[in-house]
TINURO-949063 format. One record per residue (C-alpha): residue in three letters; x, z, y. Coordinates in steps of 0.1 Angstrom, whole numbers, plus 5000, padded with zeros to 4 digits. Last residue first. Layout:
N
NODE   resn      x      z      y
NODE    ALA      X      Z      Y
...
END
This chain:
575
NODE   resn      x      z      y
NODE    GLU   4631   4598   5849
NODE    GLY   4634   4615   5815
NODE    PRO   4637   4583   5795
NODE    ASP   4670   4573   5810
NODE    ALA   4683   4542   5793
NODE    PRO   4649   4534   5779
NODE    VAL   4648   4532   5740
NODE    PRO   4641   4498   5725
NODE    LYS   4611   4496   5702
NODE    GLY   4613   4499   5664
NODE    GLU   4581   4519   5661
NODE    ARG   4597   4550   5645
NODE    THR   4626   4548   5670
NODE    SER   4603   4544   5699
NODE    ALA   4583   4575   5688
NODE    ASP   4615   4596   5684
NODE    THR   4629   4585   5717
NODE    LYS   4596   4592   5734
NODE    ASP   4596   4628   5720
NODE    VAL   4632   4632   5732
NODE    ALA   4623   4621   5767
NODE    ARG   4593   4646   5767
NODE    ASP   4616   4674   5756
NODE    PHE   4642   4665   5782
NODE    HIS   4616   4664   5811
NODE    ALA   4603   4699   5801
NODE    VAL   4639   4712   5799
NODE    GLN   4646   4697   5833
NODE    GLU   4617   4716   5848
NODE    HIS   4628   4749   5833
NODE    THR   4664   4744   5846
NODE    LEU   4691   4732   5822
NODE    LEU   4721   4749   5808
NODE    LEU   4713   4772   5778
NODE    ASP   4680   4757   5769
NODE    LYS   4696   4722   5768
NODE    MET   4727   4736   5751
NODE    GLY   4707   4749   5723
NODE    TYR   4688   4716   5719
NODE    ILE   4721   4698   5718
NODE    GLN   4733   4722   5691
NODE    MET   4700   4717   5673
NODE    ARG   4705   4679   5673
NODE    CYS   4740   4681   5658
NODE    SER   4727   4704   5631
NODE    GLN   4698   4681   5623
NODE    THR   4723   4652   5620
NODE    PHE   4745   4671   5596
NODE    LEU   4714   4682   5576
NODE    ARG   4702   4647   5573
NODE    ASN   4736   4633   5567
NODE    VAL   4743   4658   5539
NODE    LEU   4710   4649   5522
NODE    VAL   4716   4612   5524
NODE    LEU   4751   4616   5509
NODE    SER   4740   4639   5481
NODE    ALA   4711   4616   5470
NODE    ILE   4733   4584   5473
NODE    ASP   4761   4601   5453
NODE    MET   4737   4608   5424
NODE    GLU   4726   4571   5424
NODE    GLN   4761   4557   5424
NODE    ILE   4779   4542   5454
NODE    LYS   4795   4508   5462
NODE    LYS   4767   4490   5444
NODE    GLN   4765   4462   5471
NODE    ALA   4729   4470   5478
NODE    VAL   4736   4507   5478
NODE    ALA   4765   4501   5502
NODE    ASP   4743   4480   5525
NODE    MET   4716   4508   5525
NODE    THR   4744   4534   5533
NODE    SER   4756   4514   5562
NODE    ARG   4721   4510   5577
NODE    ILE   4713   4547   5572
NODE    PHE   4747   4557   5588
NODE    GLY   4742   4535   5618
NODE    SER   4707   4550   5624
NODE    ASP   4722   4585   5623
NODE    ALA   4750   4575   5646
NODE    ALA   4725   4560   5670
NODE    GLU   4704   4592   5669
NODE    ILE   4734   4614   5676
NODE    HIS   4746   4590   5704
NODE    GLY   4711   4592   5720
NODE    PHE   4713   4630   5720
NODE    ALA   4747   4629   5737
NODE    ALA   4732   4605   5764
NODE    LEU   4703   4630   5769
NODE    LEU   4727   4659   5772
NODE    GLY   4749   4639   5797
NODE    ARG   4719   4631   5818
NODE    TYR   4708   4667   5821
NODE    GLN   4744   4680   5826
NODE    GLU   4748   4655   5854
NODE    GLU   4715   4667   5870
NODE    LYS   4726   4703   5866
NODE    ASP   4759   4697   5886
NODE    ASP   4783   4724   5878
NODE    MET   4800   4707   5849
NODE    GLN   4824   4726   5825
NODE    LEU   4798   4730   5798
NODE    LEU   4791   4693   5799
NODE    ARG   4828   4685   5792
NODE    GLY   4828   4708   5762
NODE    MET   4796   4693   5749
NODE    THR   4812   4658   5750
NODE    LEU   4843   4670   5733
NODE    TYR   4821   4687   5707
NODE    LEU   4801   4655   5700
NODE    GLU   4832   4633   5696
NODE    VAL   4847   4659   5672
NODE    ILE   4815   4661   5652
NODE    ARG   4811   4623   5649
NODE    LYS   4848   4618   5639
NODE    ARG   4845   4644   5611
NODE    PHE   4813   4628   5598
NODE    LEU   4831   4595   5600
NODE    LYS   4860   4608   5579
NODE    TYR   4836   4620   5552
NODE    GLN   4818   4587   5553
NODE    THR   4851   4569   5546
NODE    ASN   4859   4591   5517
NODE    LEU   4824   4586   5503
NODE    TYR   4829   4548   5506
NODE    PRO   4864   4549   5489
NODE    ASN   4850   4566   5458
NODE    ASP   4878   4587   5442
NODE    SER   4861   4618   5457
NODE    GLY   4882   4647   5472
NODE    ASP   4868   4644   5507
NODE    PHE   4833   4636   5495
NODE    GLU   4834   4666   5472
NODE    ASP   4846   4689   5500
NODE    MET   4817   4677   5522
NODE    ASN   4793   4684   5494
NODE    HIS   4805   4720   5490
NODE    ARG   4803   4727   5527
NODE    VAL   4768   4712   5530
NODE    GLY   4749   4745   5533
NODE    LYS   4774   4761   5557
NODE    PHE   4768   4732   5581
NODE    ASN   4731   4736   5580
NODE    LYS   4735   4774   5585
NODE    ILE   4757   4766   5616
NODE    ALA   4729   4746   5631
NODE    ASN   4703   4773   5625
NODE    MET   4725   4798   5642
NODE    MET   4729   4775   5672
NODE    ASN   4692   4768   5674
NODE    ARG   4685   4806   5673
NODE    SER   4708   4812   5703
NODE    ALA   4693   4784   5723
NODE    TYR   4657   4795   5716
NODE    MET   4669   4830   5726
NODE    LEU   4680   4816   5760
NODE    ARG   4647   4798   5764
NODE    GLU   4628   4831   5760
NODE    LEU   4650   4849   5784
NODE    GLU   4644   4822   5810
NODE    LYS   4606   4824   5805
NODE    ALA   4606   4862   5809
NODE    GLU   4628   4859   5840
NODE    THR   4604   4834   5856
NODE    SER   4573   4855   5847
NODE    ASN   4587   4887   5863
NODE    LEU   4604   4913   5842
NODE    LYS   4601   4951   5840
NODE    GLN   4626   4963   5815
NODE    SER   4619   4966   5777
NODE    GLN   4626   4929   5773
NODE    ILE   4662   4935   5785
NODE    ASN   4667   4959   5755
NODE    SER   4653   4933   5731
NODE    TYR   4677   4906   5745
NODE    PHE   4707   4930   5740
NODE    THR   4696   4936   5704
NODE    PHE   4693   4898   5699
NODE    ILE   4727   4892   5713
NODE    ASP   4742   4919   5692
NODE    ALA   4726   4903   5661
NODE    HIS   4740   4869   5671
NODE    LEU   4774   4885   5673
NODE    LEU   4770   4900   5639
NODE    LYS   4760   4866   5624
NODE    ILE   4790   4850   5641
NODE    ASN   4812   4878   5627
NODE    GLU   4799   4871   5592
NODE    TYR   4806   4833   5595
NODE    LEU   4841   4840   5607
NODE    GLU   4848   4863   5578
NODE    GLU   4835   4837   5553
NODE    LEU   4855   4809   5569
NODE    THR   4887   4831   5568
NODE    TYR   4896   4847   5601
NODE    LYS   4929   4837   5617
NODE    ARG   4958   4860   5617
NODE    ARG   4976   4880   5643
NODE    ARG   4945   4888   5663
NODE    SER   4941   4892   5700
NODE    ALA   4924   4859   5708
NODE    GLU   4908   4856   5674
NODE    PHE   4872   4864   5681
NODE    PRO   4876   4855   5718
NODE    LEU   4884   4818   5712
NODE    ASP   4921   4807   5710
NODE    THR   4931   4783   5737
NODE    ASP   4928   4745   5744
NODE    PHE   4897   4740   5723
NODE    VAL   4885   4706   5710
NODE    LEU   4914   4688   5694
NODE    LYS   4931   4722   5691
NODE    GLU   4904   4731   5665
NODE    ASP   4923   4710   5639
NODE    ILE   4896   4696   5616
NODE    HIS   4893   4708   5580
NODE    LEU   4855   4700   5579
NODE    LEU   4846   4737   5575
NODE    ARG   4872   4745   5601
NODE    LEU   4855   4724   5627
NODE    ASN   4821   4738   5618
NODE    TYR   4833   4774   5622
NODE    LEU   4849   4766   5656
NODE    GLN   4817   4750   5668
NODE    CYS   4798   4782   5659
NODE    GLU   4824   4802   5678
NODE    GLN   4819   4779   5708
NODE    LEU   4781   4783   5707
NODE    LEU   4783   4821   5704
NODE    HIS   4805   4821   5736
NODE    GLY   4778   4801   5754
NODE    ILE   4753   4826   5741
NODE    GLU   4775   4853   5756
NODE    LYS   4775   4835   5790
NODE    ARG   4737   4833   5791
NODE    LEU   4734   4870   5780
NODE    ALA   4757   4880   5809
NODE    ALA   4736   4861   5834
NODE    ILE   4704   4876   5820
NODE    ALA   4720   4911   5822
NODE    ALA   4732   4905   5858
NODE    ASP   4697   4895   5869
NODE    THR   4681   4923   5849
NODE    VAL   4700   4952   5862
NODE    GLU   4686   4977   5838
NODE    THR   4703   4959   5809
NODE    PRO   4736   4974   5818
NODE    THR   4766   4950   5814
NODE    GLN   4798   4965   5799
NODE    ASN   4794   4953   5763
NODE    LEU   4774   4922   5771
NODE    TYR   4801   4897   5783
NODE    VAL   4826   4894   5755
NODE    THR   4807   4905   5725
NODE    LEU   4825   4910   5692
NODE    ILE   4834   4946   5695
NODE    THR   4846   4956   5661
NODE    LYS   4829   4988   5649
NODE    HIS   4855   5011   5634
NODE    ASP   4834   5031   5609
NODE    PRO   4853   5062   5597
NODE    PHE   4872   5062   5565
NODE    VAL   4885   5098   5560
NODE    ARG   4858   5113   5582
NODE    THR   4831   5092   5564
NODE    LEU   4844   5106   5531
NODE    GLY   4840   5141   5544
NODE    THR   4804   5134   5554
NODE    ALA   4796   5119   5520
NODE    PHE   4810   5150   5502
NODE    ALA   4791   5173   5526
NODE    GLY   4758   5155   5516
NODE    LEU   4766   5154   5479
NODE    PHE   4776   5191   5477
NODE    PRO   4748   5205   5456
NODE    PHE   4752   5175   5431
NODE    PHE   4790   5177   5426
NODE    LEU   4792   5204   5399
NODE    VAL   4760   5193   5381
NODE    VAL   4772   5157   5381
NODE    GLY   4806   5168   5368
NODE    ALA   4790   5188   5340
NODE    LEU   4771   5157   5330
NODE    ASN   4803   5138   5327
NODE    PHE   4818   5167   5307
NODE    LEU   4788   5167   5283
NODE    SER   4785   5130   5278
NODE    HIS   4821   5125   5266
NODE    PHE   4820   5157   5246
NODE    LEU   4789   5145   5228
NODE    ALA   4806   5113   5220
NODE    LEU   4836   5133   5207
NODE    GLY   4813   5155   5186
NODE    THR   4795   5125   5171
NODE    LEU   4829   5111   5161
NODE    SER   4841   5145   5148
NODE    SER   4812   5149   5124
NODE    THR   4828   5167   5094
NODE    GLY   4854   5189   5111
NODE    ILE   4837   5186   5145
NODE    ASP   4807   5205   5132
NODE    VAL   4783   5198   5160
NODE    PHE   4762   5220   5183
NODE    PHE   4782   5252   5187
NODE    GLU   4814   5232   5180
NODE    ILE   4807   5212   5212
NODE    VAL   4805   5244   5232
NODE    SER   4838   5256   5216
NODE    ILE   4854   5222   5226
NODE    MET   4842   5228   5262
NODE    PHE   4858   5262   5263
NODE    PRO   4891   5250   5249
NODE    LEU   4891   5220   5273
NODE    GLY   4884   5241   5305
NODE    ALA   4914   5228   5324
NODE    PHE   4910   5193   5311
NODE    ALA   4873   5192   5318
NODE    VAL   4877   5205   5353
NODE    ALA   4906   5180   5360
NODE    GLY   4885   5152   5346
NODE    THR   4855   5160   5367
NODE    VAL   4878   5164   5398
NODE    LEU   4895   5130   5391
NODE    ASN   4862   5112   5382
NODE    PHE   4845   5124   5413
NODE    VAL   4875   5118   5436
NODE    LEU   4880   5082   5423
NODE    HIS   4843   5073   5425
NODE    SER   4841   5088   5460
NODE    LEU   4872   5069   5470
NODE    SER   4856   5036   5459
NODE    VAL   4824   5044   5478
NODE    ARG   4843   5054   5509
NODE    LYS   4864   5022   5508
NODE    LYS   4832   5001   5506
NODE    ALA   4818   5018   5537
NODE    PRO   4851   5014   5556
NODE    THR   4848   4976   5550
NODE    GLY   4868   4958   5524
NODE    GLY   4905   4949   5523
NODE    ILE   4908   4965   5488
NODE    ALA   4873   4978   5478
NODE    GLY   4870   4958   5446
NODE    LEU   4905   4969   5435
NODE    LEU   4894   5006   5438
NODE    VAL   4861   4998   5420
NODE    THR   4880   4983   5390
NODE    ILE   4907   5011   5390
NODE    THR   4880   5038   5387
NODE    THR   4880   5033   5349
NODE    GLY   4913   5050   5346
NODE    ILE   4899   5085   5354
NODE    ASN   4872   5083   5327
NODE    ALA   4898   5069   5302
NODE    GLY   4920   5099   5309
NODE    ILE   4891   5123   5300
NODE    VAL   4886   5102   5268
NODE    ILE   4923   5106   5261
NODE    VAL   4920   5144   5263
NODE    ALA   4890   5144   5240
NODE    GLY   4909   5123   5214
NODE    ILE   4938   5147   5216
NODE    GLU   4916   5177   5209
NODE    PHE   4898   5160   5181
NODE    THR   4931   5153   5163
NODE    ILE   4947   5119   5160
NODE    LEU   4953   5094   5132
NODE    GLY   4926   5109   5111
NODE    SER   4911   5075   5104
NODE    ASN   4879   5083   5123
NODE    LEU   4899   5098   5151
NODE    ALA   4919   5066   5155
NODE    THR   4888   5045   5155
NODE    LEU   4871   5068   5180
NODE    VAL   4901   5066   5203
NODE    ILE   4903   5028   5200
NODE    ALA   4866   5025   5208
NODE    ILE   4870   5050   5237
NODE    THR   4898   5028   5252
NODE    ALA   4877   4997   5248
NODE    ALA   4847   5014   5265
NODE    SER   4869   5025   5294
NODE    ALA   4873   4989   5304
NODE    GLN   4897   4978   5332
NODE    MET   4923   4969   5305
NODE    LEU   4953   4982   5324
NODE    ALA   4934   5010   5341
NODE    THR   4920   5020   5307
NODE    PHE   4954   5019   5291
NODE    PHE   4970   5040   5319
NODE    THR   4943   5067   5321
NODE    GLY   4941   5073   5284
NODE    VAL   4979   5074   5281
NODE    LEU   4982   5097   5311
NODE    LEU   4957   5122   5295
NODE    TYR   4977   5119   5262
NODE    VAL   5008   5130   5280
NODE    TRP   4989   5158   5297
NODE    LEU   4983   5172   5262
NODE    GLY   5019   5184   5261
NODE    TYR   5044   5169   5238
NODE    HIS   5061   5193   5214
NODE    GLN   5035   5185   5187
NODE    PHE   5046   5149   5185
NODE    GLY   5067   5151   5154
NODE    ALA   5040   5169   5135
NODE    LEU   5014   5143   5143
NODE    SER   5017   5128   5109
NODE    PHE   5011   5092   5097
NODE    THR   5010   5084   5060
NODE    GLN   4973   5079   5055
NODE    ALA   4968   5068   5091
NODE    PHE   4988   5037   5085
NODE    SER   4964   5026   5058
NODE    GLU   4934   5031   5081
NODE    VAL   4949   5018   5113
NODE    SER   4943   4980   5111
NODE    VAL   4911   4984   5092
NODE    LYS   4894   5003   5120
NODE    MET   4907   4980   5147
NODE    PHE   4894   4949   5128
NODE    ASP   4860   4967   5122
NODE    LEU   4856   4975   5159
NODE    GLY   4863   4939   5168
NODE    LEU   4836   4929   5143
NODE    PHE   4812   4954   5158
NODE    LEU   4816   4941   5194
NODE    PHE   4818   4905   5182
NODE    GLY   4784   4908   5166
NODE    PHE   4770   4926   5196
NODE    GLY   4782   4897   5218
NODE    ILE   4769   4871   5194
NODE    SER   4735   4886   5197
NODE    LEU   4737   4886   5235
NODE    ARG   4748   4850   5234
NODE    THR   4717   4843   5213
NODE    VAL   4695   4860   5239
NODE    LEU   4711   4839   5266
NODE    ALA   4703   4808   5246
NODE    PRO   4667   4819   5242
NODE    LYS   4665   4825   5280
NODE    MET   4676   4790   5288
NODE    GLY   4710   4785   5305
NODE    PRO   4725   4765   5277
NODE    LYS   4700   4745   5257
NODE    PHE   4688   4761   5225
NODE    LEU   4692   4750   5188
NODE    ILE   4730   4750   5186
NODE    LEU   4735   4782   5205
NODE    GLY   4707   4798   5184
NODE    ALA   4726   4790   5152
NODE    ALA   4756   4808   5166
NODE    GLY   4736   4838   5175
NODE    ILE   4721   4841   5140
NODE    GLY   4756   4839   5125
NODE    ILE   4772   4863   5150
NODE    PHE   4746   4890   5146
NODE    PRO   4745   4885   5108
NODE    LEU   4783   4888   5107
NODE    ALA   4785   4921   5126
NODE    LEU   4763   4944   5106
NODE    SER   4776   4935   5071
NODE    GLU   4811   4936   5085
NODE    ILE   4806   4971   5098
NODE    LYS   4798   4987   5065
NODE    ILE   4778   5016   5077
NODE    LYS   4784   5050   5093
NODE    PHE   4815   5039   5113
NODE    GLY   4799   5018   5141
NODE    ILE   4764   5033   5139
NODE    THR   4765   5069   5152
NODE    ALA   4800   5071   5167
NODE    ILE   4801   5035   5180
NODE    ILE   4766   5036   5196
NODE    TRP   4772   5071   5210
NODE    ALA   4806   5061   5225
NODE    THR   4790   5031   5242
NODE    LEU   4761   5053   5255
NODE    THR   4787   5073   5275
NODE    THR   4786   5046   5302
NODE    GLY   4752   5059   5314
NODE    ILE   4767   5093   5323
NODE    ASN   4794   5078   5344
NODE    SER   4769   5054   5359
NODE    GLY   4749   5084   5371
NODE    MET   4778   5097   5391
NODE    ILE   4783   5063   5408
NODE    VAL   4745   5060   5415
NODE    GLY   4746   5095   5431
NODE    ILE   4776   5085   5452
NODE    ALA   4757   5055   5465
NODE    ASN   4727   5078   5472
NODE    PRO   4749   5101   5493
NODE    MET   4766   5071   5510
NODE    ASN   4735   5052   5522
NODE    MET   4723   5020   5507
NODE    VAL   4711   4988   5524
NODE    GLY   4741   4985   5548
NODE    ALA   4754   4953   5533
NODE    GLY   4787   4970   5524
NODE    VAL   4767   4998   5507
NODE    PHE   4748   4972   5487
NODE    ALA   4780   4953   5477
NODE    LEU   4799   4984   5467
NODE    VAL   4770   4996   5447
NODE    MET   4769   4964   5428
NODE    LEU   4806   4968   5422
NODE    SER   4799   5003   5407
NODE    VAL   4772   4988   5385
NODE    ALA   4796   4962   5371
NODE    SER   4823   4988   5366
NODE    SER   4799   5011   5348
NODE    SER   4794   4983   5322
NODE    GLN   4770   4986   5293
NODE    LEU   4742   4968   5311
NODE    LEU   4715   4989   5296
NODE    ALA   4734   5023   5298
NODE    THR   4747   5013   5332
NODE    VAL   4713   5005   5345
NODE    LEU   4698   5038   5332
NODE    ALA   4726   5061   5344
NODE    GLY   4728   5046   5379
NODE    SER   4690   5047   5382
NODE    GLY   4689   5084   5371
NODE    ILE   4717   5094   5395
NODE    ALA   4700   5075   5424
NODE    ARG   4666   5090   5415
NODE    LEU   4682   5125   5416
NODE    ARG   4697   5118   5450
NODE    GLY   4668   5101   5466
NODE    ASN   4660   5066   5478
NODE    THR   4678   5051   5449
NODE    TYR   4650   5032   5432
NODE    THR   4650   5001   5455
NODE    ARG   4686   4988   5456
NODE    ILE   4698   4999   5422
NODE    ILE   4665   4990   5406
NODE    ARG   4663   4957   5424
NODE    ARG   4699   4949   5414
NODE    PHE   4690   4956   5378
NODE    THR   4659   4935   5379
NODE    ARG   4678   4906   5396
NODE    GLY   4703   4907   5368
NODE    SER   4677   4908   5340
NODE    LEU   4685   4879   5317
NODE    ALA   4717   4868   5334
NODE    LYS   4730   4903   5338
NODE    VAL   4721   4911   5301
NODE    SER   4740   4879   5290
NODE    GLU   4770   4886   5312
NODE    GLU   4774   4922   5301
NODE    ILE   4768   4915   5264
NODE    LEU   4792   4885   5264
NODE    LEU   4819   4906   5282
NODE    MET   4815   4935   5257
NODE    GLY   4819   4911   5228
NODE    PHE   4850   4897   5244
NODE    LEU   4863   4932   5248
NODE    PHE   4857   4939   5211
NODE    ILE   4873   4906   5201
NODE    GLY   4904   4914   5221
NODE    LEU   4906   4949   5207
NODE    GLY   4903   4936   5172
NODE    ALA   4930   4911   5178
NODE    LEU   4952   4938   5193
NODE    LEU   4946   4960   5162
NODE    LYS   4951   4931   5139
NODE    TRP   4984   4922   5157
NODE    ILE   4995   4959   5155
NODE    ASP   4991   4962   5118
NODE    LEU   5005   4998   5117
NODE    SER   5029   5002   5089
NODE    THR   5021   5020   5056
NODE    ALA   5014   4991   5034
NODE    MET   5000   5000   5000
END
C-alpha cells in the first residue's frame, strides 16, 4: 500500500471542487440573481433582518464573497447604510457554514462517487438537450456543479486516506496552534474560497490526518482569510466601500481571536452536543456555525458605534465638481440663475469631453486647456469615472435649481429656469446615447470591413466639426449670430444624416455590408444624430432669448416637415 500523499490527486480534487462551487454560484445567480439582489437591497431595513438576509442569501448562493461584493455595490450606490451592511456581512458568515454541514452530513456518509456521477451524467445530458441561456440549461449546470463538488471531495478523500494511515502528528507537537491558524488564513486568502479550505480540513479530519483541535483552528483561519476578496474589491473604491471591507476584516478578526482564545471552552461546548470522537465532522461543522454565531452576538449591540467608528476611519470626502454654484447663494436669484447658466455650460463641455474620449479623439482638437474636472488632477479620469462625475454634476445642478425654485420668482425668471433645466437634461440624454453606442463604435473601428471603418472615421469627423462650431458659438456675444449659427449647425446635422442614409443604401445595393452590420450601423447613426440634435437643443435653451427659442423651434419644425416632403429648406427659416 502506498504511504505517500498523492499530491496531484489532492490538487485535482481541489480544482474540481472549486470548479463545482463556481458552477453552482454562477447558475444560482443566473437563475435568481435579481431575486438575491432584491433581497439584499430590500429586506435589510433593520439589523436583525439584515443579518437574516445575509445568512439566507449566502446559504443559497454558497458564496459569502459574492454576497459581500453585492453589499459593496449597494453601499457604494448609497442604497444601503453602514449598520445594515455590517449586518449582512455578519449574516453571510453564518450562511457560509452550510457548506461545512453539507460535507459533514452527506459528503462522507455515503459512497461519494455514487452521488457525484448521476449529477454529472444528468447535467451533461441536459447541456445537449437544452439551448445555452435557457432556464433548463442553467439547472443542468447547477446539477453538474453539485456533481463536481462531490467528485472533487472524493478525489481529496482518496488522496489522503492511505497517507493518513502511516502519518503521525507526533513530530509537529512542538508547533503552536497559531501556525495552523496562519495556514488556514494563508490558503483561504490564496484560493479566495473558505469552502475549499474547509473541505480540505474535513477531508483530513475524516482520514485522521489532523486532530479536531487543529481542524477547528484552521477553520478559524479560513474565516479570516475569506476577507481578502472584499478587501480586493474595495481597492480604489469610495470611502463607503472601504468601510464595508474594513468591517468584514474587523468582524472576522475579532471573532477569530475570541474563538482562538476560548478554544478549550468552545470545544467543551461542542462536546456537550456531539461526541467528537465518533462524529468529528459534525462537531467541526457545529464549531464553524457556533463561533460565527458568537461573533454576531458579540457585535450586535455595538453595530451603531462600530459603523460610526468606521466612518471616522474612512470619512466621506465629497469632491466639489461644480465651478460656479458652490459659492453662490440661491437667495440672490439673479446671481443664482447666472451661475446656473454657467454651470450648465460647464456640464456641456464635460459631456463633450466624454464623447470625444469615447471615440478616441484627442480632446486638444477642441479644447485648449484641461476642463475643470481634471484641471488640478495628476491623471485623467477613466471613461467610467468621467461619466459618474458628470452624473453627480447634473445632480448638483438639479439640487441648486430646486433651491432656487423655493425662492420668490417672477414669471420671466421661472421660464428662464425651466429652459436651463431643459438644456441640462438634453445634454445628459445626449451623453447617454453616446454611452449606448460605445461597444458598436469599437466594433466599427476594429472591423475588417472597409465601409464600417470609413463610417467610424466619418462619425469622428462629424463630432469634431460640431464641437468646433459649438465652441465658436459659446464665445460669441451677439445673440443673433448665435441664433443663426445654431440653425446652421442643426442644418449640417440633418444634411450629414441624409448623406449617411444615401451612402448606406448605396453600400447595401453594392453588397458592401452584411445584414447584421446594416442594423447596427443604422441604429448607431440614429442615436448619434439624436445626440447631436439634443446638444444643439441644449445650447439653444442655454444661449438664446425666449423669443429666439420660439423662432428656433418653429424653424426646426419646418425643417422636419420639408425633409419629409422632399422640399428645399429655406436658408434662414426663423426669419
